[in-house]
PDB file of N, H, CA, C and O in Angstrom:
ATOM      1  N   MET A   1       0.852  -1.173   0.000  1.00  0.00           N
ATOM      2  CA  MET A   1       0.000   0.000   0.000  1.00  0.00           C
ATOM      3  C   MET A   1       0.899   1.238   0.000  1.00  0.00           C
ATOM      4  O   MET A   1       1.811   1.349   0.820  1.00  0.00           O
ATOM      5  N   THR A   2       0.642   2.147  -0.904  1.00  0.00           N
ATOM      6  H   THR A   2      -0.098   2.056  -1.570  1.00  0.00           H
ATOM      7  CA  THR A   2       1.476   3.339  -1.013  1.00  0.00           C
ATOM      8  C   THR A   2       1.114   4.366   0.056  1.00  0.00           C
ATOM      9  O   THR A   2       0.071   4.274   0.704  1.00  0.00           O
ATOM     10  N   THR A   3       1.987   5.331   0.221  1.00  0.00           N
ATOM     11  H   THR A   3       2.834   5.406  -0.305  1.00  0.00           H
ATOM     12  CA  THR A   3       1.768   6.382   1.209  1.00  0.00           C
ATOM     13  C   THR A   3       0.539   7.212   0.852  1.00  0.00           C
ATOM     14  O   THR A   3      -0.222   7.618   1.731  1.00  0.00           O
ATOM     15  N   LYS A   4       0.350   7.460  -0.429  1.00  0.00           N
ATOM     16  H   LYS A   4       0.968   7.131  -1.143  1.00  0.00           H
ATOM     17  CA  LYS A   4      -0.828   8.231  -0.857  1.00  0.00           C
ATOM     18  C   LYS A   4      -2.113   7.523  -0.450  1.00  0.00           C
ATOM     19  O   LYS A   4      -3.056   8.154   0.026  1.00  0.00           O
ATOM     20  N   THR A   5      -2.141   6.209  -0.642  1.00  0.00           N
ATOM     21  H   THR A   5      -1.374   5.697  -1.029  1.00  0.00           H
ATOM     22  CA  THR A   5      -3.328   5.431  -0.293  1.00  0.00           C
ATOM     23  C   THR A   5      -3.568   5.446   1.207  1.00  0.00           C
ATOM     24  O   THR A   5      -4.705   5.596   1.654  1.00  0.00           O
ATOM     25  N   LYS A   6      -2.514   5.293   1.980  1.00  0.00           N
ATOM     26  H   LYS A   6      -1.591   5.171   1.618  1.00  0.00           H
ATOM     27  CA  LYS A   6      -2.634   5.320   3.438  1.00  0.00           C
ATOM     28  C   LYS A   6      -3.169   6.671   3.913  1.00  0.00           C
ATOM     29  O   LYS A   6      -4.044   6.728   4.777  1.00  0.00           O
ATOM     30  N   CYS A   7      -2.645   7.750   3.349  1.00  0.00           N
ATOM     31  H   CYS A   7      -1.934   7.704   2.647  1.00  0.00           H
ATOM     32  CA  CYS A   7      -3.111   9.088   3.728  1.00  0.00           C
ATOM     33  C   CYS A   7      -4.570   9.285   3.349  1.00  0.00           C
ATOM     34  O   CYS A   7      -5.342   9.853   4.121  1.00  0.00           O
ATOM     35  N   LEU A   8      -4.947   8.827   2.179  1.00  0.00           N
ATOM     36  H   LEU A   8      -4.320   8.366   1.552  1.00  0.00           H
ATOM     37  CA  LEU A   8      -6.332   8.971   1.733  1.00  0.00           C
ATOM     38  C   LEU A   8      -7.281   8.195   2.639  1.00  0.00           C
ATOM     39  O   LEU A   8      -8.331   8.708   3.025  1.00  0.00           O
ATOM     40  N   ILE A   9      -6.917   6.968   2.977  1.00  0.00           N
ATOM     41  H   ILE A   9      -6.064   6.551   2.663  1.00  0.00           H
ATOM     42  CA  ILE A   9      -7.756   6.159   3.869  1.00  0.00           C
ATOM     43  C   ILE A   9      -7.865   6.810   5.236  1.00  0.00           C
ATOM     44  O   ILE A   9      -8.947   6.855   5.819  1.00  0.00           O
ATOM     45  N   THR A  10      -6.746   7.317   5.752  1.00  0.00           N
ATOM     46  H   THR A  10      -5.867   7.281   5.278  1.00  0.00           H
ATOM     47  CA  THR A  10      -6.755   7.986   7.054  1.00  0.00           C
ATOM     48  C   THR A  10      -7.647   9.220   7.031  1.00  0.00           C
ATOM     49  O   THR A  10      -8.414   9.443   7.968  1.00  0.00           O
ATOM     50  N   LEU A  11      -7.556  10.024   5.975  1.00  0.00           N
ATOM     51  H   LEU A  11      -6.933   9.843   5.215  1.00  0.00           H
ATOM     52  CA  LEU A  11      -8.394  11.222   5.880  1.00  0.00           C
ATOM     53  C   LEU A  11      -9.872  10.863   5.757  1.00  0.00           C
ATOM     54  O   LEU A  11     -10.725  11.552   6.317  1.00  0.00           O
ATOM     55  N   ILE A  12     -10.180   9.792   5.032  1.00  0.00           N
ATOM     56  H   ILE A  12      -9.487   9.232   4.578  1.00  0.00           H
ATOM     57  CA  ILE A  12     -11.575   9.367   4.923  1.00  0.00           C
ATOM     58  C   ILE A  12     -12.108   8.921   6.277  1.00  0.00           C
ATOM     59  O   ILE A  12     -13.220   9.283   6.661  1.00  0.00           O
ATOM     60  N   LEU A  13     -11.310   8.130   7.005  1.00  0.00           N
ATOM     61  H   LEU A  13     -10.406   7.836   6.693  1.00  0.00           H
ATOM     62  CA  LEU A  13     -11.734   7.688   8.334  1.00  0.00           C
ATOM     63  C   LEU A  13     -11.898   8.862   9.293  1.00  0.00           C
ATOM     64  O   LEU A  13     -12.862   8.911  10.057  1.00  0.00           O
ATOM     65  N   LEU A  14     -10.967   9.801   9.259  1.00  0.00           N
ATOM     66  H   LEU A  14     -10.184   9.762   8.638  1.00  0.00           H
ATOM     67  CA  LEU A  14     -11.087  10.983  10.111  1.00  0.00           C
ATOM     68  C   LEU A  14     -12.322  11.810   9.744  1.00  0.00           C
ATOM     69  O   LEU A  14     -12.976  12.374  10.621  1.00  0.00           O
ATOM     70  N   SER A  15     -12.636  11.880   8.461  1.00  0.00           N
ATOM     71  H   SER A  15     -12.104  11.421   7.749  1.00  0.00           H
ATOM     72  CA  SER A  15     -13.828  12.611   8.036  1.00  0.00           C
ATOM     73  C   SER A  15     -15.092  11.966   8.570  1.00  0.00           C
ATOM     74  O   SER A  15     -16.020  12.655   8.994  1.00  0.00           O
ATOM     75  N   MET A  16     -15.126  10.636   8.548  1.00  0.00           N
ATOM     76  H   MET A  16     -14.373  10.076   8.204  1.00  0.00           H
ATOM     77  CA  MET A  16     -16.290   9.927   9.074  1.00  0.00           C
ATOM     78  C   MET A  16     -16.444  10.156  10.571  1.00  0.00           C
ATOM     79  O   MET A  16     -17.548  10.384  11.064  1.00  0.00           O
ATOM     80  N   VAL A  17     -15.326  10.093  11.288  1.00  0.00           N
ATOM     81  H   VAL A  17     -14.429   9.908  10.888  1.00  0.00           H
ATOM     82  CA  VAL A  17     -15.375  10.348  12.736  1.00  0.00           C
ATOM     83  C   VAL A  17     -15.773  11.795  12.989  1.00  0.00           C
ATOM     84  O   VAL A  17     -16.518  12.083  13.926  1.00  0.00           O
ATOM     85  N   ASP A  18     -15.281  12.698  12.158  1.00  0.00           N
ATOM     86  H   ASP A  18     -14.676  12.464  11.397  1.00  0.00           H
ATOM     87  CA  ASP A  18     -15.578  14.120  12.310  1.00  0.00           C
ATOM     88  C   ASP A  18     -17.070  14.409  12.104  1.00  0.00           C
ATOM     89  O   ASP A  18     -17.621  15.305  12.744  1.00  0.00           O
ATOM     90  N   THR A  19     -17.715  13.660  11.222  1.00  0.00           N
ATOM     91  H   THR A  19     -17.267  12.932  10.703  1.00  0.00           H
ATOM     92  CA  THR A  19     -19.144  13.882  11.022  1.00  0.00           C
ATOM     93  C   THR A  19     -19.970  13.252  12.136  1.00  0.00           C
ATOM     94  O   THR A  19     -21.047  13.751  12.463  1.00  0.00           O
ATOM     95  N   ALA A  20     -19.482  12.165  12.721  1.00  0.00           N
ATOM     96  H   ALA A  20     -18.607  11.760  12.456  1.00  0.00           H
ATOM     97  CA  ALA A  20     -20.219  11.492  13.797  1.00  0.00           C
ATOM     98  C   ALA A  20     -20.070  12.212  15.130  1.00  0.00           C
ATOM     99  O   ALA A  20     -21.014  12.276  15.919  1.00  0.00           O
ATOM    100  N   ILE A  21     -18.892  12.750  15.375  1.00  0.00           N
ATOM    101  H   ILE A  21     -18.126  12.698  14.734  1.00  0.00           H
ATOM    102  CA  ILE A  21     -18.625  13.459  16.626  1.00  0.00           C
ATOM    103  C   ILE A  21     -18.474  14.944  16.289  1.00  0.00           C
ATOM    104  O   ILE A  21     -17.656  15.292  15.437  1.00  0.00           O
ATOM    105  N   PRO A  22     -19.229  15.811  16.923  1.00  0.00           N
ATOM    106  CA  PRO A  22     -19.186  17.231  16.554  1.00  0.00           C
ATOM    107  C   PRO A  22     -17.940  17.971  17.048  1.00  0.00           C
ATOM    108  O   PRO A  22     -18.009  19.158  17.363  1.00  0.00           O
ATOM    109  N   PHE A  23     -16.821  17.286  17.115  1.00  0.00           N
ATOM    110  H   PHE A  23     -16.765  16.321  16.859  1.00  0.00           H
ATOM    111  CA  PHE A  23     -15.551  17.909  17.509  1.00  0.00           C
ATOM    112  C   PHE A  23     -14.632  17.883  16.288  1.00  0.00           C
ATOM    113  O   PHE A  23     -14.387  16.812  15.734  1.00  0.00           O
ATOM    114  N   PRO A  24     -14.122  19.030  15.861  1.00  0.00           N
ATOM    115  CA  PRO A  24     -13.336  19.091  14.628  1.00  0.00           C
ATOM    116  C   PRO A  24     -11.939  18.470  14.777  1.00  0.00           C
ATOM    117  O   PRO A  24     -10.955  19.179  14.988  1.00  0.00           O
ATOM    118  N   ILE A  25     -11.868  17.137  14.663  1.00  0.00           N
ATOM    119  H   ILE A  25     -12.668  16.562  14.491  1.00  0.00           H
ATOM    120  CA  ILE A  25     -10.613  16.419  14.846  1.00  0.00           C
ATOM    121  C   ILE A  25      -9.587  16.825  13.790  1.00  0.00           C
ATOM    122  O   ILE A  25      -8.425  17.069  14.115  1.00  0.00           O
ATOM    123  N   ILE A  26     -10.007  16.898  12.541  1.00  0.00           N
ATOM    124  H   ILE A  26     -10.952  16.700  12.277  1.00  0.00           H
ATOM    125  CA  ILE A  26      -9.083  17.234  11.461  1.00  0.00           C
ATOM    126  C   ILE A  26      -8.525  18.640  11.660  1.00  0.00           C
ATOM    127  O   ILE A  26      -7.339  18.873  11.426  1.00  0.00           O
ATOM    128  N   GLY A  27      -9.361  19.571  12.087  1.00  0.00           N
ATOM    129  H   GLY A  27     -10.324  19.381  12.277  1.00  0.00           H
ATOM    130  CA  GLY A  27      -8.890  20.933  12.342  1.00  0.00           C
ATOM    131  C   GLY A  27      -7.851  20.978  13.447  1.00  0.00           C
ATOM    132  O   GLY A  27      -6.863  21.705  13.344  1.00  0.00           O
ATOM    133  N   VAL A  28      -8.065  20.212  14.496  1.00  0.00           N
ATOM    134  H   VAL A  28      -8.868  19.622  14.581  1.00  0.00           H
ATOM    135  CA  VAL A  28      -7.100  20.166  15.607  1.00  0.00           C
ATOM    136  C   VAL A  28      -5.778  19.579  15.138  1.00  0.00           C
ATOM    137  O   VAL A  28      -4.712  20.069  15.511  1.00  0.00           O
ATOM    138  N   ILE A  29      -5.841  18.524  14.316  1.00  0.00           N
ATOM    139  H   ILE A  29      -6.707  18.126  14.013  1.00  0.00           H
ATOM    140  CA  ILE A  29      -4.613  17.919  13.790  1.00  0.00           C
ATOM    141  C   ILE A  29      -3.871  18.913  12.900  1.00  0.00           C
ATOM    142  O   ILE A  29      -2.645  19.008  12.966  1.00  0.00           O
ATOM    143  N   LEU A  30      -4.602  19.650  12.072  1.00  0.00           N
ATOM    144  H   LEU A  30      -5.597  19.573  12.019  1.00  0.00           H
ATOM    145  CA  LEU A  30      -3.957  20.637  11.202  1.00  0.00           C
ATOM    146  C   LEU A  30      -3.314  21.766  12.005  1.00  0.00           C
ATOM    147  O   LEU A  30      -2.225  22.226  11.662  1.00  0.00           O
ATOM    148  N   ILE A  31      -3.970  22.210  13.058  1.00  0.00           N
ATOM    149  H   ILE A  31      -4.855  21.836  13.337  1.00  0.00           H
ATOM    150  CA  ILE A  31      -3.381  23.245  13.912  1.00  0.00           C
ATOM    151  C   ILE A  31      -2.113  22.718  14.567  1.00  0.00           C
ATOM    152  O   ILE A  31      -1.112  23.430  14.649  1.00  0.00           O
ATOM    153  N   TYR A  32      -2.152  21.465  15.036  1.00  0.00           N
ATOM    154  H   TYR A  32      -2.965  20.887  14.969  1.00  0.00           H
ATOM    155  CA  TYR A  32      -0.954  20.848  15.624  1.00  0.00           C
ATOM    156  C   TYR A  32       0.190  20.811  14.612  1.00  0.00           C
ATOM    157  O   TYR A  32       1.329  21.137  14.950  1.00  0.00           O
ATOM    158  N   ILE A  33      -0.107  20.417  13.375  1.00  0.00           N
ATOM    159  H   ILE A  33      -1.031  20.152  13.100  1.00  0.00           H
ATOM    160  CA  ILE A  33       0.935  20.339  12.350  1.00  0.00           C
ATOM    161  C   ILE A  33       1.498  21.720  12.046  1.00  0.00           C
ATOM    162  O   ILE A  33       2.710  21.871  11.887  1.00  0.00           O
ATOM    163  N   LEU A  34       0.639  22.723  11.965  1.00  0.00           N
ATOM    164  H   LEU A  34      -0.345  22.600  12.094  1.00  0.00           H
ATOM    165  CA  LEU A  34       1.117  24.074  11.673  1.00  0.00           C
ATOM    166  C   LEU A  34       1.966  24.652  12.800  1.00  0.00           C
ATOM    167  O   LEU A  34       2.958  25.334  12.541  1.00  0.00           O
ATOM    168  N   LEU A  35       1.588  24.388  14.038  1.00  0.00           N
ATOM    169  H   LEU A  35       0.782  23.835  14.249  1.00  0.00           H
ATOM    170  CA  LEU A  35       2.313  24.963  15.166  1.00  0.00           C
ATOM    171  C   LEU A  35       3.577  24.182  15.540  1.00  0.00           C
ATOM    172  O   LEU A  35       4.602  24.788  15.852  1.00  0.00           O
ATOM    173  N   GLN A  36       3.519  22.857  15.514  1.00  0.00           N
ATOM    174  H   GLN A  36       2.686  22.364  15.260  1.00  0.00           H
ATOM    175  CA  GLN A  36       4.633  22.039  15.977  1.00  0.00           C
ATOM    176  C   GLN A  36       5.592  21.615  14.867  1.00  0.00           C
ATOM    177  O   GLN A  36       6.760  21.334  15.134  1.00  0.00           O
ATOM    178  N   ARG A  37       5.113  21.568  13.639  1.00  0.00           N
ATOM    179  H   ARG A  37       4.164  21.797  13.422  1.00  0.00           H
ATOM    180  CA  ARG A  37       5.903  21.121  12.491  1.00  0.00           C
ATOM    181  C   ARG A  37       6.658  19.822  12.783  1.00  0.00           C
ATOM    182  O   ARG A  37       7.889  19.800  12.798  1.00  0.00           O
ATOM    183  N   PRO A  38       5.905  18.740  13.015  1.00  0.00           N
ATOM    184  CA  PRO A  38       6.540  17.467  13.366  1.00  0.00           C
ATOM    185  C   PRO A  38       7.328  16.893  12.178  1.00  0.00           C
ATOM    186  O   PRO A  38       6.917  17.050  11.028  1.00  0.00           O
ATOM    187  N   PRO A  39       8.455  16.231  12.454  1.00  0.00           N
ATOM    188  CA  PRO A  39       9.286  15.691  11.369  1.00  0.00           C
ATOM    189  C   PRO A  39       8.579  14.605  10.548  1.00  0.00           C
ATOM    190  O   PRO A  39       8.878  14.438   9.366  1.00  0.00           O
ATOM    191  N   TRP A  40       7.651  13.872  11.157  1.00  0.00           N
ATOM    192  H   TRP A  40       7.408  14.008  12.118  1.00  0.00           H
ATOM    193  CA  TRP A  40       6.962  12.824  10.413  1.00  0.00           C
ATOM    194  C   TRP A  40       6.113  13.419   9.296  1.00  0.00           C
ATOM    195  O   TRP A  40       5.922  12.777   8.263  1.00  0.00           O
ATOM    196  N   PHE A  41       5.600  14.635   9.483  1.00  0.00           N
ATOM    197  H   PHE A  41       5.755  15.157  10.322  1.00  0.00           H
ATOM    198  CA  PHE A  41       4.764  15.245   8.454  1.00  0.00           C
ATOM    199  C   PHE A  41       5.601  15.603   7.226  1.00  0.00           C
ATOM    200  O   PHE A  41       5.157  15.412   6.093  1.00  0.00           O
ATOM    201  N   LYS A  42       6.806  16.122   7.449  1.00  0.00           N
ATOM    202  H   LYS A  42       7.166  16.277   8.369  1.00  0.00           H
ATOM    203  CA  LYS A  42       7.693  16.439   6.328  1.00  0.00           C
ATOM    204  C   LYS A  42       8.075  15.174   5.576  1.00  0.00           C
ATOM    205  O   LYS A  42       8.161  15.179   4.348  1.00  0.00           O
ATOM    206  N   ASN A  43       8.306  14.086   6.312  1.00  0.00           N
ATOM    207  H   ASN A  43       8.236  14.082   7.310  1.00  0.00           H
ATOM    208  CA  ASN A  43       8.649  12.820   5.666  1.00  0.00           C
ATOM    209  C   ASN A  43       7.500  12.294   4.809  1.00  0.00           C
ATOM    210  O   ASN A  43       7.720  11.799   3.703  1.00  0.00           O
ATOM    211  N   VAL A  44       6.283  12.402   5.317  1.00  0.00           N
ATOM    212  H   VAL A  44       6.104  12.804   6.214  1.00  0.00           H
ATOM    213  CA  VAL A  44       5.115  11.927   4.559  1.00  0.00           C
ATOM    214  C   VAL A  44       4.921  12.763   3.305  1.00  0.00           C
ATOM    215  O   VAL A  44       4.685  12.214   2.228  1.00  0.00           O
ATOM    216  N   THR A  45       5.015  14.080   3.424  1.00  0.00           N
ATOM    217  H   THR A  45       5.206  14.526   4.298  1.00  0.00           H
ATOM    218  CA  THR A  45       4.828  14.926   2.242  1.00  0.00           C
ATOM    219  C   THR A  45       5.954  14.712   1.232  1.00  0.00           C
ATOM    220  O   THR A  45       5.715  14.771   0.026  1.00  0.00           O
ATOM    221  N   ALA A  46       7.171  14.466   1.705  1.00  0.00           N
ATOM    222  H   ALA A  46       7.364  14.418   2.685  1.00  0.00           H
ATOM    223  CA  ALA A  46       8.270  14.179   0.782  1.00  0.00           C
ATOM    224  C   ALA A  46       8.031  12.858   0.052  1.00  0.00           C
ATOM    225  O   ALA A  46       8.352  12.739  -1.130  1.00  0.00           O
ATOM    226  N   GLU A  47       7.474  11.871   0.743  1.00  0.00           N
ATOM    227  H   GLU A  47       7.213  11.968   1.704  1.00  0.00           H
ATOM    228  CA  GLU A  47       7.158  10.596   0.089  1.00  0.00           C
ATOM    229  C   GLU A  47       6.058  10.764  -0.945  1.00  0.00           C
ATOM    230  O   GLU A  47       6.124  10.186  -2.030  1.00  0.00           O
ATOM    231  N   ILE A  48       5.049  11.556  -0.609  1.00  0.00           N
ATOM    232  H   ILE A  48       4.996  12.026   0.272  1.00  0.00           H
ATOM    233  CA  ILE A  48       3.924  11.740  -1.528  1.00  0.00           C
ATOM    234  C   ILE A  48       4.350  12.500  -2.775  1.00  0.00           C
ATOM    235  O   ILE A  48       4.032  12.087  -3.890  1.00  0.00           O
ATOM    236  N   TYR A  49       5.064  13.601  -2.598  1.00  0.00           N
ATOM    237  H   TYR A  49       5.322  13.936  -1.692  1.00  0.00           H
ATOM    238  CA  TYR A  49       5.416  14.459  -3.723  1.00  0.00           C
ATOM    239  C   TYR A  49       6.780  14.155  -4.317  1.00  0.00           C
ATOM    240  O   TYR A  49       7.148  14.743  -5.334  1.00  0.00           O
ATOM    241  N   GLY A  50       7.539  13.252  -3.708  1.00  0.00           N
ATOM    242  H   GLY A  50       7.240  12.775  -2.881  1.00  0.00           H
ATOM    243  CA  GLY A  50       8.839  12.870  -4.246  1.00  0.00           C
ATOM    244  C   GLY A  50       9.892  13.940  -4.097  1.00  0.00           C
ATOM    245  O   GLY A  50      10.873  13.954  -4.840  1.00  0.00           O
ATOM    246  N   SER A  51       9.706  14.832  -3.155  1.00  0.00           N
ATOM    247  H   SER A  51       8.909  14.821  -2.551  1.00  0.00           H
ATOM    248  CA  SER A  51      10.664  15.911  -2.936  1.00  0.00           C
ATOM    249  C   SER A  51      11.456  15.639  -1.667  1.00  0.00           C
ATOM    250  O   SER A  51      10.951  15.034  -0.722  1.00  0.00           O
ATOM    251  N   THR A  52      12.711  16.096  -1.658  1.00  0.00           N
ATOM    252  H   THR A  52      13.122  16.587  -2.427  1.00  0.00           H
ATOM    253  CA  THR A  52      13.541  15.884  -0.468  1.00  0.00           C
ATOM    254  C   THR A  52      13.807  17.166   0.298  1.00  0.00           C
ATOM    255  O   THR A  52      14.458  17.130   1.342  1.00  0.00           O
ATOM    256  N   GLY A  53      13.332  18.269  -0.179  1.00  0.00           N
ATOM    257  H   GLY A  53      12.802  18.298  -1.027  1.00  0.00           H
ATOM    258  CA  GLY A  53      13.565  19.509   0.559  1.00  0.00           C
ATOM    259  C   GLY A  53      13.346  20.725  -0.304  1.00  0.00           C
ATOM    260  O   GLY A  53      12.343  20.828  -1.010  1.00  0.00           O
ATOM    261  N   SER A  54      14.294  21.651  -0.245  1.00  0.00           N
ATOM    262  H   SER A  54      15.108  21.567   0.328  1.00  0.00           H
ATOM    263  CA  SER A  54      14.127  22.943  -0.893  1.00  0.00           C
ATOM    264  C   SER A  54      14.605  22.950  -2.344  1.00  0.00           C
ATOM    265  O   SER A  54      14.717  24.025  -2.932  1.00  0.00           O
ATOM    266  N   ASP A  55      14.887  21.803  -2.938  1.00  0.00           N
ATOM    267  H   ASP A  55      14.796  20.929  -2.461  1.00  0.00           H
ATOM    268  CA  ASP A  55      15.336  21.752  -4.334  1.00  0.00           C
ATOM    269  C   ASP A  55      14.156  21.706  -5.301  1.00  0.00           C
ATOM    270  O   ASP A  55      14.164  20.958  -6.278  1.00  0.00           O
ATOM    271  N   HIS A  56      13.145  22.519  -5.009  1.00  0.00           N
ATOM    272  H   HIS A  56      13.139  23.127  -4.214  1.00  0.00           H
ATOM    273  CA  HIS A  56      11.915  22.560  -5.804  1.00  0.00           C
ATOM    274  C   HIS A  56      12.146  23.385  -7.060  1.00  0.00           C
ATOM    275  O   HIS A  56      12.492  24.564  -6.980  1.00  0.00           O
ATOM    276  N   THR A  57      11.953  22.763  -8.225  1.00  0.00           N
ATOM    277  H   THR A  57      11.672  21.806  -8.290  1.00  0.00           H
ATOM    278  CA  THR A  57      12.096  23.476  -9.497  1.00  0.00           C
ATOM    279  C   THR A  57      10.851  23.273 -10.325  1.00  0.00           C
ATOM    280  O   THR A  57      10.265  22.191 -10.334  1.00  0.00           O
ATOM    281  N   GLN A  58      10.454  24.316 -11.016  1.00  0.00           N
ATOM    282  H   GLN A  58      10.931  25.195 -11.009  1.00  0.00           H
ATOM    283  CA  GLN A  58       9.292  24.235 -11.900  1.00  0.00           C
ATOM    284  C   GLN A  58       9.497  25.054 -13.121  1.00  0.00           C
ATOM    285  O   GLN A  58       8.621  25.107 -13.983  1.00  0.00           O
TER     286      GLN A  58
END
C-alpha cells in the first residue's frame, strides 16, 4: 500500500469520525501540524510528492 493510499484512507476515516462526533478532529490535527511542524509530516509529504527539501524546481 502506497503512502498516498494510506493518507487517503486515514483522511476518509477521520472525516467519518468528524461527522459522527461534533468535535473538529481534522482541524485540531492541522493546527498541531502548523504549530509544531513534526518531522513525520515532512517525511510523509516528501514521500507523496517525491521531494527531499528545498530543491523545488518548476
